C-alpha positions as CSV (number, residue, x, y, z in Angstrom):
1,M,-0.7,28.7,16.8
2,V,-3.9,30.6,16.9
3,V,-4.6,32.9,19.8
4,N,-8.3,33.7,20.3
5,W,-9.4,37.0,21.8
6,N,-10.5,35.2,24.9
7,L,-6.8,34.3,25.4
8,H,-7.2,30.6,24.7
9,V,-4.2,29.2,22.9
10,Q,-4.9,26.6,20.3
11,S,-2.6,24.6,18.0
12,Q,-3.8,22.8,14.9
13,P,-3.0,19.1,14.5
14,T,-0.8,17.7,11.7
15,V,-2.2,14.5,10.3
16,K,-0.4,11.7,8.5
17,I,-1.1,8.1,7.5
18,S,1.4,5.3,7.6
19,H,1.1,1.5,6.9
20,T,2.9,-1.5,8.2
21,K,3.4,-3.6,5.1
22,G,6.0,-3.3,2.3
23,D,3.3,-4.0,-0.3
24,P,0.2,-2.0,0.6
25,R,-2.0,-4.6,-1.3
26,A,-0.9,-7.5,0.9
27,H,-3.5,-9.0,3.3
28,H,-4.2,-7.5,6.6
29,N,-2.5,-4.1,6.4
30,L,-2.5,-2.0,9.5
31,L,-3.0,1.7,8.6
32,I,-2.0,4.2,11.3
33,C,-3.4,7.7,11.4
34,T,-1.4,10.1,13.6
35,A,-2.7,13.5,14.7
36,A,0.0,15.4,16.5
37,G,0.9,18.8,17.8
38,Y,-2.6,19.9,18.8
39,Y,-3.8,21.9,21.8
40,P,-6.1,21.7,23.7
41,S,-6.6,18.0,24.1
42,E,-9.6,16.1,22.8
43,V,-9.5,15.2,19.1
44,T,-11.8,13.0,17.1
45,I,-10.2,10.6,14.5
46,R,-12.3,8.7,12.0
47,W,-11.4,6.2,9.4
48,L,-13.3,6.2,6.0
49,K,-13.1,3.6,3.3
50,N,-14.5,4.8,-0.1
51,G,-16.3,7.6,1.8
52,Q,-18.0,5.3,4.4
53,E,-17.0,5.5,8.1
54,Q,-15.3,2.4,9.3
55,T,-15.9,1.0,12.8
56,E,-14.9,-2.6,12.4
57,G,-11.1,-3.2,12.7
58,V,-10.5,0.3,14.2
59,G,-8.5,0.8,17.4
60,Y,-7.5,3.9,19.2
61,A,-4.3,4.7,21.3
62,D,-4.4,6.7,24.5
63,E,-4.0,10.4,23.9
64,L,-0.5,11.5,25.0
65,Q,0.9,14.9,26.0
66,N,4.1,16.0,24.3
67,G,6.9,17.9,26.0
68,D,5.7,21.2,24.6
69,W,2.2,20.8,26.1
70,T,0.6,19.8,22.8
71,F,-1.0,16.4,22.4
72,H,-0.9,13.5,19.9
73,N,-3.1,10.5,19.3
74,Q,-3.4,7.6,16.8
75,A,-6.2,5.5,15.3
76,M,-5.4,2.2,13.7
77,L,-7.4,0.4,11.0
78,E,-6.7,-3.2,10.2
79,T,-8.0,-3.9,6.7
80,V,-7.4,-5.9,3.5
81,P,-7.1,-3.2,0.8
82,E,-8.3,-3.9,-2.7
83,E,-7.3,-2.1,-5.9
84,G,-9.5,1.0,-6.3
85,D,-10.1,1.4,-2.5
86,V,-9.5,4.9,-1.1
87,Y,-9.0,5.3,2.6
88,A,-9.1,8.5,4.5
89,C,-8.3,9.6,8.0
90,Q,-10.5,12.5,9.1
91,V,-9.5,14.6,12.2
92,E,-11.7,17.0,14.0
93,H,-10.3,19.5,16.6
94,S,-11.5,22.7,18.2
95,S,-8.7,24.7,16.4
96,L,-9.9,23.7,13.0
97,P,-12.7,25.4,11.0
98,E,-13.4,22.1,9.3
99,P,-12.0,18.6,9.7
100,I,-8.6,17.7,8.1
101,T,-8.9,14.7,5.7
102,V,-5.8,12.8,4.5
103,L,-6.2,10.2,1.8
104,W,-4.4,6.9,1.3
105,E,-4.6,4.5,-1.6
106,P,-3.0,1.1,-1.9
107,K,-0.2,1.2,-4.4
108,M,2.3,-1.4,-5.4
109,S,5.8,-0.8,-4.0
110,N,8.8,-0.6,-6.4
111,S,10.2,-3.9,-5.1
112,S,6.9,-5.6,-5.9
113,K,6.9,-4.1,-9.3
114,N,10.5,-5.3,-9.8
115,K,9.5,-8.8,-8.7
116,I,6.6,-8.9,-11.2
117,W,8.9,-7.7,-14.1
118,A,11.6,-10.2,-13.1
119,G,9.0,-13.0,-13.1
120,A,7.6,-12.0,-16.4
121,L,11.1,-11.8,-17.9
122,V,11.9,-15.3,-16.6
123,A,8.7,-16.7,-18.0
124,L,9.4,-15.1,-21.4
125,L,12.9,-16.5,-21.5
126,G,11.4,-19.9,-20.6
127,V,9.0,-19.7,-23.5
128,V,11.7,-18.6,-26.0
129,F,14.1,-21.4,-24.9
130,G,11.3,-23.9,-25.0
131,A,10.3,-22.9,-28.5
132,V,13.9,-23.0,-29.7
133,S,14.3,-26.5,-28.2
134,V,11.2,-27.8,-29.9
135,A,12.3,-26.3,-33.2
136,L,15.7,-27.9,-33.0
137,Y,14.2,-31.3,-32.0
138,L,11.8,-31.2,-34.9
139,R,14.5,-30.2,-37.4
140,N,16.8,-33.0,-36.2
141,R,14.0,-35.5,-36.3
142,R,13.1,-34.5,-39.9
143,A,16.7,-34.7,-41.0
144,S,17.1,-38.2,-39.5
145,L,13.9,-39.3,-41.3
146,N,15.0,-38.0,-44.7
147,A,18.5,-39.4,-44.5
148,P,19.1,-42.8,-46.2
149,A,19.8,-45.8,-44.0
150,A,23.5,-46.5,-43.7
151,G,23.2,-50.1,-44.9
152,L,21.3,-49.3,-48.1
153,I,23.9,-47.1,-49.8
154,G,25.5,-49.1,-52.6
């Protein structure tokens, strides 16, 4: 907490971003920016995508007072992230000399990476088994073409 000389108590917000999908690159993610623990009330929360302020798909919760007299608020952004996009939640409050900016980038989850590797391994095994099957078929076919007919041996 910061106490000004004019005896106004201020508390700076903490800011975090969370998302609702297991795979952040799935369609229609809901990103949630939470500003918490600030005093006095009145905070401005903005969503930025690649440095540009977003207004479409943005929703705001009602500001709520915590049990310790501080406040918290949330801003939600519904978006379809693409690789290379950088999202930022920017919070302005009277206790801050400059806005707090927290970044979020879509990254593939470990379970998604594991599924991709498992799929690639299954595909590779399919190719190997297919190649071995074709090789055995061709070898057996050549052997049967080169063998003398049973009725012609003298």
